[in-house]
C-alpha positions, 0 to 999 in steps of 0.5 A, spaced: 500 500 500 502 506 498 504 511 503 500 517 504 504 524 505 502 531 508 504 534 501 499 529 498 494 531 503 495 538 502 495 537 494 488 533 494 485 539 499 488 544 493 484 540 488 478 540 492 478 547 493 479 548 485 473 544 484 469 548 488 471 555 485 470 552 478 463 549 480 461 556 483 464 560 478 461 567 477 458 566 484 461 569 491 463 563 494 469 564 499 468 557 503 474 552 502 477 546 506 483 546 510 488 540 512 490 541 519 495 536 523 493 536 530 494 532 536 497 526 532 491 526 527 489 529 521 483 534 521 479 537 515 476 543 516 471 548 512 472 555 512 469 561 510 474 566 509 479 566 515 473 563 520 473 556 521 466 553 520 466 546 522 471 540 522 468 535 517 472 529 519 478 527 523 483 521 522 489 518 519 493 521 513 490 515 509 483 516 511 483 524 510 486 523 503 480 518 501 475 523 504 478 528 500 478 524 494 471 522 495 469 530 495 473 531 488 469 525 485 462 528 488 464 535 485 465 532 479 459 527 478 455 533 480 457 537 474 456 531 469 449 532 465 
């Protein structure tokens, strides 16, 4: 099984944020996800601007990477007609 790095998780979060921005082009949308490494775990938080709205999930690097991948697939599927 491939080892998941912090860089890969941050890249996936960046990809999710790009998809969110494309999905809502032309609309004012200042929400984004941000990865945080805290208390020996990895957390995925939702932000509006600089304010954290909520923690979406907490887990291992692999669990967060899988969650971010699922978010990307969901966003892509929602665009298909």
